[in-house]
PANU-357762 format. One record per residue: residue number from 0; x negated, y, z negated of N, C-alpha, C in turn. Coordinates in steps of 0.05 Angstrom, whole numbers, m for minus. Example, Ala and Ser with C-alpha at 12.3 -4.5 7.8 and 13.67 -1.06 7.14 Angstrom:
! residues 2
0	m264	m114	m156	m246	m90	m156	m264	m66	m156
1	m257	m45	m142	m273	m21	m143	m258	1	m157
//
This chain:
! residues 414
0	m769	72	812	m789	86	795	m794	70	771
1	m820	71	762	m828	58	737	m840	80	719
2	m837	76	693	m850	93	673	m872	76	661
3	m897	86	662	m919	70	652	m934	87	631
4	m950	73	616	m968	87	597	m995	92	610
5	m1004	117	607	m1030	125	619	m1052	126	598
6	m1076	122	607	m1099	127	591	m1105	157	591
7	m1122	166	572	m1130	194	572	m1141	203	598
8	m1158	186	610	m1171	193	635	m1150	195	658
9	m1131	177	659	m1111	177	680	m1093	202	677
10	m1086	207	653	m1069	231	648	m1083	256	656
11	m1108	259	647	m1124	283	653	m1127	287	683
12	m1132	265	697	m1137	267	726	m1113	278	740
13	m1089	270	732	m1065	281	745	m1058	309	735
14	m1058	313	709	m1049	339	698	m1068	361	705
15	m1094	356	706	m1113	377	712	m1110	387	741
16	m1099	370	759	m1096	377	787	m1068	385	794
17	m1050	385	775	m1022	391	781	m1019	421	785
18	m1002	430	803	m999	458	809	m990	475	786
19	m974	464	768	m965	479	745	m979	470	719
20	m1004	462	721	m1019	452	698	m1021	474	677
21	m1019	466	652	m1021	485	630	m1035	473	606
22	m1045	489	588	m1061	479	566	m1045	462	546
23	m1018	463	547	m1002	448	528	m998	419	537
24	m1002	414	562	m1000	386	572	m1029	376	576
25	m1044	376	555	m1071	366	555	m1076	347	531
26	m1096	331	534	m1104	313	512	m1113	329	488
27	m1127	351	493	m1137	368	471	m1113	378	454
28	m1092	387	467	m1069	397	452	m1055	374	437
29	m1054	351	450	m1041	328	437	m1056	321	411
30	m1083	322	412	m1099	316	389	m1096	337	367
31	m1093	362	375	m1087	383	355	m1061	377	340
32	m1041	369	355	m1015	364	343	m1015	338	327
33	m1033	320	333	m1035	295	318	m1044	302	289
34	m1062	322	287	m1070	331	261	m1047	343	245
35	m1026	352	260	m1003	365	248	m981	344	241
36	m987	319	244	m968	298	237	m952	286	260
37	m959	293	285	m946	282	308	m963	259	320
38	m950	240	331	m963	221	349	m957	229	377
39	m969	216	397	m963	223	424	m965	199	443
40	m948	200	464	m948	181	486	m957	196	511
41	m972	183	528	m979	194	554	m965	177	575
42	m945	188	588	m928	173	606	m933	182	635
43	m932	162	652	m935	167	681	m910	157	695
44	m902	171	716	m879	165	732	m888	155	760
45	m883	130	766	m893	117	790	m870	111	809
46	m873	118	835	m852	113	854	m854	85	865
47	m837	78	884	m836	51	895	m861	43	910
48	m877	63	918	m902	58	932	m925	56	913
49	m918	55	887	m938	54	866	m956	78	864
50	m945	101	872	m959	126	871	m951	142	846
51	m969	154	832	m963	170	809	m952	197	818
52	m927	202	812	m914	227	822	m908	247	800
53	m914	239	775	m909	258	753	m920	246	727
54	m924	263	707	m933	254	681	m921	272	660
55	m923	263	636	m917	281	613	m931	270	588
56	m939	289	571	m947	282	544	m924	287	526
57	m916	267	510	m893	269	492	m903	268	463
58	m898	289	448	m905	289	420	m881	278	405
59	m886	263	383	m863	253	368	m871	249	339
60	m850	247	322	m854	241	294	m829	229	282
61	m832	213	261	m809	202	247	m795	223	230
62	m769	222	230	m754	242	215	m737	230	192
63	m726	206	196	m713	191	175	m711	162	183
64	m712	144	163	m714	116	169	m736	112	190
65	m730	98	212	m750	95	233	m743	111	258
66	m724	130	255	m716	147	278	m736	169	283
67	m739	176	308	m759	195	316	m748	217	334
68	m759	241	332	m753	262	351	m778	267	368
69	m774	276	392	m796	280	411	m795	308	424
70	m818	316	433	m821	342	446	m842	340	468
71	m834	347	492	m853	349	515	m860	378	520
72	m883	387	509	m889	416	511	m893	425	540
73	m878	446	546	m877	457	573	m867	437	593
74	m852	417	583	m837	399	601	m854	379	616
75	m840	363	632	m853	343	649	m868	356	672
76	m889	343	681	m903	353	705	m891	339	729
77	m868	350	738	m853	338	760	m840	361	776
78	m828	353	799	m813	372	815	m784	373	805
79	m777	393	790	m750	395	778	m728	401	799
80	m736	409	822	m716	416	843	m707	390	857
81	m720	368	852	m712	343	864	m692	328	847
82	m666	331	854	m645	320	838	m647	289	834
83	m654	275	856	m656	246	853	m678	238	834
84	m700	252	835	m723	246	817	m715	251	788
85	m703	274	783	m695	281	755	m674	261	745
86	m655	254	762	m634	235	754	m646	207	747
87	m662	197	764	m674	170	760	m693	170	736
88	m709	191	734	m728	193	712	m713	195	685
89	m693	211	684	m678	215	659	m665	189	650
90	m652	175	669	m639	150	662	m659	130	650
91	m681	126	664	m701	107	654	m715	116	628
92	m719	143	626	m732	153	602	m714	150	577
93	m688	154	581	m669	151	558	m668	122	549
94	m669	103	568	m669	75	561	m694	67	546
95	m717	77	555	m742	72	542	m743	83	514
96	m735	108	511	m737	122	485	m717	110	466
97	m694	102	476	m673	90	458	m684	64	445
98	m698	48	461	m709	23	451	m730	29	428
99	m742	52	429	m763	59	410	m752	76	387
100	m725	78	385	m711	92	364	m716	122	364
101	m717	133	388	m718	163	390	m689	172	390
102	m685	196	377	m658	206	376	m654	231	395
103	m676	244	402	m674	267	420	m702	274	431
104	m701	288	454	m725	297	467	m721	327	475
105	m739	344	466	m738	372	473	m759	378	495
106	m751	394	514	m769	403	535	m766	433	539
107	m787	446	546	m785	474	555	m802	477	580
108	m790	470	603	m805	468	628	m820	494	636
109	m842	490	648	m859	513	657	m848	524	683
110	m823	532	682	m809	542	705	m802	572	701
111	m812	588	719	m808	617	717	m781	625	729
112	m766	641	714	m740	652	724	m746	678	739
113	m761	696	726	m766	722	738	m791	734	727
114	m802	754	741	m824	770	732	m814	799	733
115	m820	814	711	m809	841	709	m831	861	701
116	m826	886	705	m845	907	697	m839	914	668
117	m853	934	657	m851	941	629	m823	953	622
118	m808	960	643	m781	971	638	m760	950	641
119	m768	926	648	m748	904	651	m738	902	680
120	m748	918	698	m740	917	726	m751	892	739
121	m734	877	753	m743	852	765	m762	857	789
122	m785	844	788	m805	846	810	m802	822	829
123	m800	798	816	m795	774	832	m775	757	817
124	m760	741	833	m739	724	821	m740	697	834
125	m738	676	819	m739	648	829	m712	641	840
126	m709	638	867	m683	633	879	m673	604	872
127	m690	587	862	m682	559	856	m673	556	828
128	m674	577	812	m670	574	783	m642	563	776
129	m621	573	790	m594	563	784	m590	534	792
130	m603	526	814	m601	498	823	m615	480	803
131	m639	488	794	m653	472	774	m638	470	748
132	m627	492	739	m611	492	715	m587	472	718
133	m574	473	740	m551	455	745	m560	426	745
134	m583	420	758	m593	393	759	m599	382	730
135	m612	398	714	m619	390	687	m594	386	670
136	m575	405	672	m551	402	656	m534	379	665
137	m533	374	691	m517	352	701	m528	325	691
138	m554	324	685	m567	300	676	m570	298	645
139	m554	315	632	m552	313	603	m570	330	586
140	m585	348	599	m603	366	584	m587	390	575
141	m586	395	549	m570	417	538	m588	442	535
142	m580	462	550	m596	487	551	m590	503	525
143	m611	512	511	m607	527	486	m602	556	491
144	m602	564	517	m594	592	523	m617	609	533
145	m609	631	546	m628	651	557	m634	672	535
146	m646	662	513	m650	680	490	m672	700	496
147	m670	724	484	m689	745	489	m709	750	467
148	m706	736	444	m724	740	422	m740	715	416
149	m745	709	391	m762	686	384	m746	664	370
150	m723	658	381	m705	639	369	m714	610	373
151	m729	605	394	m736	577	401	m764	569	391
152	m771	545	398	m796	533	389	m820	550	400
153	m817	559	425	m837	575	437	m824	600	450
154	m839	622	452	m827	646	465	m818	641	493
155	m794	650	500	m784	647	528	m796	668	546
156	m806	690	534	m818	711	550	m848	713	542
157	m865	716	563	m894	720	559	m903	744	575
158	m924	757	564	m937	779	579	m961	767	593
159	m961	767	620	m983	754	635	m995	774	655
160	m1021	778	652	m1035	796	670	m1048	780	692
161	m1043	787	717	m1056	775	740	m1081	791	747
162	m1103	778	748	m1129	791	752	m1136	791	782
163	m1127	811	796	m1131	811	825	m1146	836	835
164	m1153	854	816	m1166	879	824	m1193	881	811
165	m1208	902	818	m1233	907	805	m1228	918	777
166	m1248	918	760	m1244	928	733	m1237	957	733
167	m1248	972	752	m1241	1001	754	m1211	1004	760
168	m1201	988	779	m1172	990	786	m1155	979	764
169	m1164	958	750	m1149	948	727	m1146	970	706
170	m1167	985	702	m1167	1007	682	m1147	1029	691
171	m1147	1035	716	m1129	1056	726	m1099	1047	723
172	m1095	1021	723	m1067	1011	721	m1057	1010	692
173	m1075	1014	673	m1067	1014	645	m1049	1038	640
174	m1030	1035	621	m1013	1058	613	m1031	1079	600
175	m1022	1103	601	m1037	1126	589	m1042	1121	560
176	m1022	1111	546	m1025	1105	517	m1047	1084	512
177	m1047	1063	529	m1067	1042	526	m1095	1053	531
178	m1098	1069	552	m1125	1081	557	m1134	1098	534
179	m1115	1114	523	m1122	1132	501	m1131	1116	477
180	m1118	1094	471	m1124	1079	447	m1151	1063	451
181	m1156	1055	475	m1181	1042	481	m1204	1062	478
182	m1200	1086	488	m1220	1107	486	m1225	1114	457
183	m1204	1116	441	m1207	1123	413	m1223	1101	398
184	m1217	1076	405	m1232	1054	392	m1262	1056	399
185	m1268	1062	424	m1296	1064	432	m1309	1088	417
186	m1295	1111	416	m1306	1134	403	m1311	1129	373
187	m1295	1111	362	m1297	1105	333	m1319	1084	327
188	m1333	1075	347	m1355	1056	343	m1346	1027	341
189	m1322	1021	352	m1313	993	352	m1328	978	374
190	m1338	954	367	m1352	937	386	m1339	910	386
191	m1337	897	409	m1325	871	411	m1347	850	416
192	m1347	829	400	m1367	808	402	m1353	781	403
193	m1365	762	416	m1355	735	417	m1365	720	392
194	m1347	709	377	m1354	695	352	m1357	665	357
195	m1358	651	335	m1359	622	337	m1339	610	317
196	m1337	584	317	m1317	571	299	m1324	577	269
197	m1349	585	264	m1356	593	237	m1343	619	228
198	m1333	634	248	m1320	660	242	m1289	657	239
199	m1280	633	240	m1251	628	240	m1239	637	213
200	m1253	633	192	m1243	642	165	m1239	672	164
201	m1257	687	177	m1254	716	178	m1229	723	194
202	m1226	711	217	m1202	716	234	m1177	709	218
203	m1177	688	204	m1152	678	190	m1143	699	169
204	m1161	714	158	m1154	734	138	m1136	755	151
205	m1139	759	177	m1123	780	190	m1096	769	199
206	m1092	743	200	m1067	732	211	m1050	717	191
207	m1062	710	168	m1048	692	150	m1022	702	139
208	m1018	728	137	m993	739	126	m970	738	146
209	m977	737	172	m956	737	192	m952	710	206
210	m969	690	198	m969	665	212	m965	642	193
211	m947	623	200	m941	601	182	m962	579	184
212	m978	579	205	m998	558	209	m1021	561	189
213	m1032	539	182	m1054	539	163	m1081	544	177
214	m1101	551	161	m1128	554	172	m1137	527	185
215	m1129	505	173	m1137	479	183	m1127	475	212
216	m1103	485	218	m1092	483	245	m1110	496	265
217	m1119	520	259	m1136	534	277	m1164	522	279
218	m1173	510	257	m1199	495	258	m1196	471	277
219	m1173	458	276	m1168	435	294	m1167	444	323
220	m1156	467	329	m1156	478	356	m1185	481	366
221	m1201	493	349	m1229	497	357	m1244	471	360
222	m1237	452	343	m1251	426	344	m1243	410	369
223	m1217	410	376	m1207	394	398	m1212	407	425
224	m1210	433	427	m1214	447	452	m1244	454	457
225	m1260	450	436	m1289	454	438	m1296	481	451
226	m1312	481	472	m1322	507	483	m1300	523	497
227	m1276	511	501	m1254	525	513	m1239	542	493
228	m1245	538	467	m1233	555	446	m1252	579	442
229	m1241	603	445	m1257	627	444	m1248	645	421
230	m1266	653	405	m1260	672	383	m1274	699	389
231	m1259	720	389	m1270	747	393	m1264	764	368
232	m1284	780	361	m1282	796	337	m1286	826	344
233	m1271	843	330	m1274	872	333	m1289	882	308
234	m1312	894	312	m1328	903	290	m1331	933	291
235	m1328	945	267	m1333	974	264	m1363	978	259
236	m1378	988	279	m1406	995	275	m1407	1022	261
237	m1410	1021	235	m1409	1046	220	m1431	1066	227
238	m1454	1056	234	m1476	1074	242	m1468	1089	268
239	m1457	1074	287	m1447	1087	312	m1424	1106	307
240	m1407	1098	288	m1384	1115	281	m1393	1142	271
241	m1413	1142	254	m1425	1167	244	m1436	1183	267
242	m1452	1169	284	m1465	1183	306	m1445	1195	326
243	m1425	1180	333	m1405	1190	352	m1388	1212	340
244	m1382	1209	314	m1366	1229	300	m1381	1255	298
245	m1407	1253	293	m1424	1277	291	m1426	1292	317
246	m1430	1276	339	m1432	1288	366	m1406	1302	373
247	m1383	1289	368	m1357	1301	374	m1353	1327	358
248	m1360	1326	333	m1357	1350	316	m1374	1373	325
249	m1399	1367	331	m1418	1388	339	m1411	1400	366
250	m1401	1383	384	m1393	1393	410	m1369	1411	408
251	m1349	1403	391	m1326	1419	388	m1332	1445	373
252	m1352	1444	355	m1361	1468	340	m1372	1488	360
253	m1387	1479	380	m1398	1497	400	m1375	1510	416
254	m1356	1494	424	m1333	1505	439	m1318	1526	422
255	m1315	1519	396	m1300	1536	378	m1314	1563	375
256	m1340	1563	374	m1356	1588	371	m1354	1605	397
257	m1354	1590	420	m1350	1605	446	m1323	1618	447
258	m1302	1604	439	m1275	1616	439	m1274	1639	419
259	m1288	1637	397	m1288	1658	377	m1301	1683	388
260	m1324	1679	402	m1338	1702	414	m1321	1715	436
261	m1308	1698	453	m1291	1709	474	m1268	1725	462
262	m1257	1715	440	m1234	1728	427	m1243	1756	417
263	m1266	1758	406	m1276	1784	396	m1281	1803	419
264	m1293	1793	441	m1299	1810	463	m1274	1820	477
265	m1255	1802	481	m1230	1810	495	m1213	1828	477
266	m1216	1825	451	m1202	1843	433	m1213	1871	435
267	m1239	1874	437	m1251	1901	439	m1244	1914	466
268	m1241	1897	487	m1234	1907	513	m1205	1912	517
269	m1188	1905	497	m1160	1909	499	m1145	1890	517
270	m1156	1867	523	m1144	1848	541	m1122	1831	527
271	m1105	1818	543	m1085	1801	532	m1099	1777	519
272	m1093	1771	493	m1108	1751	478	m1093	1724	476
273	m1069	1722	489	m1052	1699	486	m1067	1673	493
274	m1079	1672	516	m1092	1648	526	m1115	1640	509
275	m1133	1659	502	m1156	1651	486	m1149	1644	457
276	m1128	1657	447	m1118	1650	420	m1108	1621	419
277	m1093	1613	440	m1083	1586	442	m1106	1566	443
278	m1126	1572	460	m1150	1554	462	m1164	1552	435
279	m1167	1575	421	m1180	1575	395	m1164	1559	374
280	m1138	1561	375	m1122	1546	356	m1123	1516	361
281	m1123	1508	386	m1125	1479	393	m1153	1469	385
282	m1173	1485	389	m1200	1477	381	m1202	1475	351
283	m1189	1493	337	m1189	1491	307	m1177	1465	298
284	m1155	1456	311	m1142	1431	304	m1161	1407	308
285	m1174	1407	332	m1192	1385	338	m1216	1386	320
286	m1226	1410	313	m1249	1412	295	m1242	1400	268
287	m1218	1405	258	m1210	1394	232	m1209	1364	233
288	m1198	1353	256	m1196	1324	259	m1224	1312	260
289	m1242	1324	276	m1269	1313	278	m1285	1315	252
290	m1279	1336	238	m1293	1339	212	m1284	1317	192
291	m1258	1312	192	m1248	1291	175	m1259	1263	184
292	m1261	1260	210	m1272	1235	221	m1301	1231	211
293	m1316	1253	212	m1344	1252	204	m1347	1245	174
294	m1329	1257	158	m1329	1251	130	m1322	1221	125
295	m1301	1212	139	m1293	1184	137	m1315	1165	146
296	m1328	1172	169	m1349	1155	179	m1373	1154	160
297	m1380	1176	148	m1402	1176	129	m1396	1159	105
298	m1371	1160	96	m1363	1143	73	m1364	1114	80
299	m1354	1107	104	m1355	1079	112	m1384	1069	115
300	m1401	1086	126	m1429	1078	129	m1442	1073	102
301	m1435	1090	82	m1446	1086	56	m1437	1060	43
302	m1412	1052	49	m1401	1027	38	m1409	1002	54
303	m1410	1006	81	m1415	983	98	m1437	990	118
304	m1461	992	109	m1483	1000	128	m1488	980	150
305	m1481	955	146	m1484	934	167	m1460	931	184
306	m1440	948	181	m1415	946	196	m1394	929	183
307	m1370	928	195	m1348	914	183	m1330	902	204
308	m1323	877	202	m1305	864	220	m1276	871	212
309	m1261	882	231	m1234	891	224	m1212	878	240
310	m1218	861	259	m1198	847	275	m1209	825	292
311	m1192	810	304	m1201	788	321	m1178	773	334
312	m1185	755	351	m1165	737	363	m1178	711	371
313	m1160	691	375	m1167	665	384	m1153	660	411
314	m1168	651	431	m1157	645	457	m1167	619	467
315	m1152	607	486	m1160	582	498	m1163	586	528
316	m1186	577	538	m1192	578	566	m1184	551	579
317	m1168	552	600	m1160	527	613	m1157	533	643
318	m1175	520	659	m1176	524	688	m1180	554	694
319	m1161	566	709	m1165	594	716	m1149	613	698
320	m1141	604	675	m1125	620	657	m1137	622	629
321	m1131	644	616	m1138	647	588	m1112	651	572
322	m1108	636	551	m1084	638	535	m1091	651	508
323	m1078	673	501	m1082	684	475	m1065	668	455
324	m1078	657	435	m1063	640	416	m1054	656	392
325	m1071	672	381	m1064	688	357	m1083	711	355
326	m1074	734	345	m1091	757	341	m1082	772	316
327	m1100	788	305	m1093	803	281	m1115	822	274
328	m1109	841	257	m1129	860	248	m1122	871	220
329	m1141	882	207	m1137	894	180	m1120	920	184
330	m1096	920	173	m1078	942	176	m1090	968	165
331	m1108	966	146	m1121	989	135	m1137	1005	156
332	m1145	991	177	m1161	1004	197	m1147	1005	224
333	m1121	1006	224	m1105	1006	249	m1110	1031	265
334	m1119	1053	252	m1124	1078	266	m1146	1075	287
335	m1162	1054	284	m1184	1049	303	m1175	1033	327
336	m1151	1023	327	m1140	1008	350	m1157	985	359
337	m1166	968	341	m1184	946	349	m1170	926	368
338	m1144	922	364	m1130	903	381	m1129	911	410
339	m1128	937	415	m1128	947	443	m1154	942	457
340	m1176	949	443	m1202	946	455	m1209	916	458
341	m1200	900	439	m1205	871	440	m1195	860	467
342	m1170	865	473	m1158	853	497	m1171	865	522
343	m1177	891	522	m1189	903	545	m1217	891	551
344	m1233	888	531	m1260	876	536	m1258	847	546
345	m1238	833	536	m1234	805	546	m1224	806	575
346	m1206	824	581	m1196	826	609	m1219	831	628
347	m1236	850	621	m1259	856	638	m1277	832	643
348	m1282	818	621	m1300	794	622	m1287	772	639
349	m1261	767	635	m1247	747	650	m1247	754	680
350	m1244	779	686	m1243	788	714	m1270	783	728
351	m1291	789	714	m1318	784	724	m1323	755	729
352	m1312	738	711	m1316	709	713	m1296	696	732
353	m1280	712	746	m1261	704	766	m1238	686	756
354	m1230	691	731	m1205	680	722	m1182	694	737
355	m1159	680	739	m1137	692	753	m1115	703	735
356	m1113	693	711	m1091	701	693	m1100	704	664
357	m1089	723	651	m1092	726	622	m1064	726	610
358	m1057	704	597	m1031	702	584	m1033	712	555
359	m1020	735	550	m1022	748	524	m1000	739	505
360	m987	717	512	m968	704	494	m942	719	492
361	m927	714	471	m899	722	470	m893	751	468
362	m872	759	482	m859	785	479	m829	780	478
363	m813	801	479	m784	797	479	m772	807	505
364	m748	798	511	m735	804	536	m715	827	534
365	m718	843	513	m701	867	510	m718	892	516
366	m711	906	537	m728	928	546	m714	955	543
367	m688	955	538	m673	980	536	m667	989	508
368	m658	970	492	m651	977	464	m676	976	446
369	m680	997	430	m703	997	411	m699	975	391
370	m721	960	386	m719	938	367	m746	935	353
371	m748	917	334	m773	915	318	m796	904	334
372	m791	894	358	m812	883	375	m820	902	398
373	m808	926	398	m813	945	420	m843	952	422
374	m855	954	399	m884	961	398	m901	938	409
375	m892	913	404	m906	890	415	m905	890	446
376	m882	895	457	m879	896	486	m895	919	497
377	m894	942	484	m908	966	494	m938	961	495
378	m948	948	475	m977	942	474	m985	923	496
379	m972	900	498	m981	879	517	m975	887	546
380	m952	899	550	m945	907	578	m960	932	586
381	m972	946	567	m988	969	573	m1013	963	589
382	m1020	938	590	m1044	930	606	m1035	924	635
383	m1012	932	643	m1000	927	669	m994	897	673
384	m990	884	651	m982	856	652	m952	855	660
385	m944	832	671	m916	828	677	m902	813	655
386	m877	819	651	m860	804	632	m850	780	647
387	m860	757	640	m853	732	654	m831	717	638
388	m809	713	650	m786	699	638	m785	670	646
389	m786	652	627	m784	623	633	m755	614	629
390	m750	590	639	m723	579	639	m712	573	611
391	m730	567	592	m722	563	564	m722	533	556
392	m710	527	534	m711	500	522	m686	484	528
393	m690	458	529	m668	439	533	m671	416	513
394	m649	406	504	m649	382	487	m635	359	501
395	m648	336	502	m636	312	514	m630	293	490
396	m604	288	485	m596	272	463	m598	242	471
397	m613	227	456	m616	198	462	m596	181	446
398	m594	187	420	m577	172	402	m560	193	387
399	m535	197	397	m518	219	387	m512	216	357
400	m506	192	348	m498	189	320	m522	195	302
401	m545	185	308	m569	190	292	m577	219	294
402	m574	231	317	m580	259	321	m563	277	303
403	m537	271	302	m519	287	285	m526	285	256
404	m534	261	247	m543	258	219	m567	275	214
405	m586	274	232	m611	289	229	m605	319	228
406	m588	329	246	m582	358	246	m568	366	221
407	m550	350	210	m537	356	185	m557	358	162
408	m577	340	163	m598	341	142	m614	367	144
409	m619	376	169	m634	401	173	m618	425	163
410	m592	425	168	m575	447	159	m575	449	129
411	m574	426	115	m574	426	86	m600	437	75
412	m622	432	89	m648	442	79	m649	473	80
413	m634	484	100	m634	513	102	m616	526	81
//
């Protein structure tokens, strides 16, 4: 085997056709990270017949003196179940990286361990996972563990929806809570529109408090991924909010008057009033809610007659997948559930366009114990997405002495 340097075109030709291709092993992502201070190598793995049998994009940066650390996002594009391939590749890769003063290489292979439902029950399990883990560890890759939260560079658990049904059936598969929140968003006049890179500043206002990345980082994503970078915005149409609120109030008012009339008639006739009283009380509650909604809607329309953007998300389209990169909304308007309708409208659109997967990004692998991320899981898995568990991260130490110095420096910074 030989390790060679590839051109952008050579790398793209292989990676775009690889069975486990992903947006993180692309030239576009490499260029995004270059803006973040990383350089990158495009490496090809050639067998004795001079055939390209694997590739990887390796991001790297200097950390002290001329020593460098490296990261291969979502791992090498190779067959990890082939022990001889992994062994030979690792040996040659360590020699190559050592000459270039690399001290370590991190990988998080795109290898699925299991797929689970929203309760954590296993739906499918990769029977090769233990063998692959053994192969990697035997060749010096240190596994950082089967963590269930966000301890690593990237989430080990993702919520991924497979788009295999009609939109009607997809809707039926949503959890009751998800359907209710989508309906409420629609009743409140929320509308989903596709934005442009000019709207990125608006989106960033919704995410900047929870995200360490700068606005510039997201601008670079849009610049490098071009038309594959998609921005969607949730807008409160205040005129529609008033209209829908008025209709709901007036309809309930009619029901309430009917119940009131029935109550009077049944009282005069000496009938049991329990059922009609309960209906009247429930109607009174709804009437109060709808009245408050109408007042709120009228106030919003007075302040924002042209509507108001209250949420949004950034996603990347790659081959037959859509990756949710970041999402957020104005917490002041959370009652309108803009994040629920956002994802649902995107799902419908992706399904029509014959995408196969919508990756809604990170969740946690704890399904039984209540935790601060339970709401995150509930929301994303409420779309009937599967909880997909990946194998996790591995560190390959190239220069142990330099690596220990670097790690000690990192500890002191903390």
